[in-house]
ZAMARGU-4260 file (C-alpha; in steps of 0.2 Angstrom, whole numbers, plus 5000, padded with zeros to 4 digits):
<rodrens>
0) 5000/5000/5000 | 5008/5016/4995 | 5008/5032/5006 | 4993/5039/4996 | 4982/5024/4998
5) 4970/5020/5012 | 4961/5005/5021 | 4944/5009/5028 | 4935/4997/5040 | 4916/4998/5040
10) 4910/4989/5056 | 4925/4990/5067 | 4920/4976/5080 | 4931/4962/5084 | 4936/4956/5066
15) 4937/4974/5059 | 4947/4981/5073 | 4959/4966/5072 | 4962/4968/5053 | 4963/4987/5054
20) 4974/4987/5069 | 4987/4975/5062 | 4987/4984/5046 | 4989/5001/5055 | 5004/4993/5064
25) 5013/4992/5048 | 5012/5011/5046 | 4998/5010/5033 | 4985/5023/5034 | 4969/5015/5041
30) 4952/5022/5046 | 4940/5013/5058 | 4922/5016/5058 | 4912/5008/5073 | 4901/5011/5088
35) 4904/5026/5099 | 4910/5017/5116 | 4923/5007/5106 | 4929/5021/5095 | 4930/5033/5110
40) 4941/5021/5119 | 4952/5019/5104 | 4954/5038/5102 | 4958/5040/5121 | 4969/5025/5124
45) 4973/5018/5107 | 4968/5001/5100 | 4974/4987/5111 | 4976/4969/5104 | 4979/4955/5116
50) 4980/4937/5115 | 4991/4930/5101 | 4998/4948/5099 | 5001/4960/5112 | 5000/4977/5103
55) 4994/4994/5106 | 4992/5004/5090 | 4986/5022/5086 | 4973/5022/5072 | 4961/5034/5066
60) 4943/5030/5072 | 4926/5038/5070 | 4908/5034/5075 | 4901/5044/5061 | 4901/5038/5043
65) 4902/5055/5036 | 4919/5057/5044 | 4928/5046/5030 | 4924/5060/5017 | 4940/5069/5022
70) 4950/5054/5017 | 4942/5049/5000 | 4955/5059/4990 | 4967/5044/4991 | 4971/5036/4974
75) 4967/5019/4979 | 4956/5014/4993 | 4950/4998/5000 | 4934/4998/5011 | 4931/4982/5021
80) 4913/4977/5026 | 4916/4968/5043 | 4899/4972/5050 | 4887/4958/5055 | 4878/4951/5040
85) 4862/4958/5044 | 4869/4976/5046 | 4876/4976/5028 | 4861/4984/5020 | 4861/4998/5033
90) 4880/5001/5031 | 4879/5001/5012 | 4864/5014/5013 | 4874/5025/5024 | 4889/5025/5012
95) 4880/5026/4996 | 4881/5044/4993 | 4899/5046/5000 | 4909/5033/4990 | 4916/5036/4972
100) 4916/5022/4960 | 4934/5020/4961 | 4934/5012/4979 | 4936/4994/4980 | 4923/4986/4992
105) 4927/4970/5001 | 4915/4959/5011 | 4923/4949/5025 | 4908/4942/5034 | 4899/4927/5039
110) 4884/4920/5030 | 4878/4919/5012 | 4876/4933/4999 | 4881/4948/5008 | 4892/4954/4993
115) 4876/4954/4983 | 4868/4967/4995 | 4884/4978/4993 | 4883/4976/4974 | 4865/4981/4974
120) 4870/4998/4982 | 4886/5000/4972 | 4883/4992/4955 | 4898/5001/4947 | 4911/4998/4960
125) 4922/4982/4961 | 4915/4971/4975 | 4926/4957/4982 | 4920/4943/4994 | 4931/4936/5007
130) 4930/4925/5022 | 4941/4922/5037 | 4943/4908/5050 | 4953/4919/5063 | 4948/4918/5081
135) 4945/4935/5088 | 4933/4943/5101 | 4930/4960/5109 | 4936/4960/5127 | 4929/4977/5130
140) 4929/4995/5122 | 4945/4998/5113 | 4952/4980/5116 | 4951/4965/5105 | 4957/4947/5110
145) 4966/4938/5095 | 4962/4920/5101 | 4966/4909/5086 | 4976/4911/5070 | 4967/4906/5054
150) 4967/4909/5035 | 4959/4923/5026 | 4953/4920/5008 | 4949/4933/4995 | 4939/4929/4980
155) 4939/4935/4962 | 4929/4932/4946 | 4940/4941/4933 | 4958/4945/4930 | 4954/4963/4935
160) 4947/4957/4952 | 4961/4945/4954 | 4974/4959/4952 | 4965/4970/4965 | 4963/4955/4977
165) 4982/4952/4975 | 4985/4970/4981 | 4974/4967/4996 | 4982/4950/5000 | 4999/4959/5000
170) 4993/4972/5013 | 4986/4958/5024 | 5001/4947/5023 | 5012/4961/5027 | 5002/4963/5043
175) 5004/4945/5048 | 4987/4939/5042 | 4989/4923/5032 | 4979/4927/5016 | 4976/4917/5000
180) 4967/4920/4984 | 4952/4909/4981 | 4945/4907/4964 | 4931/4897/4971 | 4925/4909/4984
185) 4907/4903/4983 | 4913/4886/4988 | 4924/4892/5002 | 4910/4903/5009 | 4897/4889/5008
190) 4909/4877/5017 | 4911/4889/5031 | 4892/4892/5031 | 4888/4874/5034 | 4899/4874/5049
195) 4891/4889/5056 | 4873/4883/5053 | 4877/4867/5062 | 4886/4875/5077 | 4881/4893/5080
200) 4863/4891/5084 | 4864/4876/5094 | 4877/4884/5106 | 4865/4900/5107 | 4849/4890/5110
205) 4857/4879/5124 | 4870/4892/5130 | 4885/4881/5129 | 4903/4882/5123 | 4907/4874/5106
210) 4914/4858/5113 | 4897/4853/5120 | 4890/4851/5102 | 4903/4837/5100 | 4902/4830/5117
215) 4883/4829/5120 | 4875/4815/5108 | 4858/4824/5106 | 4867/4840/5100 | 4880/4831/5090
220) 4865/4822/5081 | 4856/4839/5078 | 4872/4847/5071 | 4875/4832/5059 | 4857/4834/5052
225) 4859/4853/5050 | 4875/4851/5041 | 4868/4837/5030 | 4853/4848/5025 | 4865/4863/5021
230) 4876/4851/5011 | 4861/4845/5001 | 4857/4863/4996 | 4875/4865/4990 | 4874/4850/4980
235) 4857/4856/4972 | 4865/4872/4968 | 4880/4863/4961 | 4892/4872/4972 | 4909/4864/4974
240) 4914/4864/4992 | 4932/4866/4997 | 4932/4850/5008 | 4927/4832/5003 | 4917/4829/5019
245) 4909/4844/5026 | 4901/4834/5041 | 4918/4828/5046 | 4925/4845/5043 | 4912/4853/5054
250) 4916/4842/5069 | 4935/4845/5066 | 4932/4864/5068 | 4921/4861/5083 | 4935/4851/5091
255) 4948/4864/5087 | 4937/4878/5094 | 4929/4869/5109 | 4933/4882/5122 | 4926/4896/5111
260) 4910/4905/5115 | 4904/4909/5097 | 4897/4925/5090 | 4879/4919/5090 | 4879/4914/5108
265) 4887/4931/5112 | 4873/4940/5103 | 4860/4930/5112 | 4868/4933/5129 | 4869/4952/5125
270) 4851/4951/5119 | 4856/4957/5101 | 4850/4952/5084 | 4860/4937/5077 | 4866/4932/5059
275) 4853/4918/5058 | 4845/4925/5043 | 4861/4924/5033 | 4865/4906/5040 | 4851/4894/5043
280) 4839/4907/5036 | 4847/4907/5019 | 4848/4888/5019 | 4830/4887/5022 | 4825/4899/5009
285) 4836/4891/4996 | 4831/4874/5001 | 4813/4877/4999 | 4815/4885/4982 | 4825/4870/4976
290) 4814/4857/4984 | 4827/4851/4997 | 4822/4845/5014 | 4828/4859/5026 | 4816/4855/5040
295) 4829/4854/5054 | 4836/4870/5049 | 4819/4878/5049 | 4816/4872/5066 | 4832/4879/5073
300) 4830/4895/5063 | 4813/4898/5071 | 4820/4895/5089 | 4833/4908/5086 | 4820/4920/5079
305) 4809/4917/5094 | 4824/4922/5106 | 4827/4937/5096 | 4809/4942/5097 | 4808/4940/5115
310) 4822/4954/5117 | 4810/4966/5109 | 4795/4962/5120
</rodrens>
């Protein structure tokens, strides 16, 4: 990244703050956009990264989207969407009148089809899809806990997109983030979605750590069924997954992240909206259109929606 280039992170929660902080630590220009308590703490005491890295980094941070306008004279700008999947449309609407067509937009999020939402609002911009398996959580305002190294994949569908993805890969790699280009990004995203559909809602409903979905037979059976249905949808869509056996892969991920409290459980404990609509919800809508049995995913989806609704009552 040249001195006249810029990385903007829209949705600077745990993932966004980690990416932005690590890139900023390499003396690149970074702007974080996030919620006020987190941003205020960063501006007061800098951004703290703990866990696998012990780092305190000064980074420009704002809680108002309009604040990025002063930075948009840069020649080459990447804007990362690291919001929750269900916040994508709102974030895109906020940005719509601010961003020139030259800015490269990158969705690094959980769930299916968030990049389509971004493309709807920015039809003339290049929009890339990414996915990451890093482990990170927010420990409090201004602090993120880097709990597990993982890989980040950047997708592309043309030579132009590949060239742009290579530039971003270099930025991430320089920051210590293991990053690869992925021509089959749909398969990569769907593979992760199968895992998330099988794991996340069960931990949220039963208020347990990841390992219990492996250790308790009823939960293991439910997770298997959820993953099998999602796999059947992928087959019907003729999506080539990035693993041969997504069921075995799902339980391997659960085994490796057993002590984790995943994001959906965190959302439920905090009485916040979850990403269920872009996980099991997408599997249900796609499955019903394709005539694939997704009854277990529908049952689990409805249970999470009931919990969400209870927070509003």
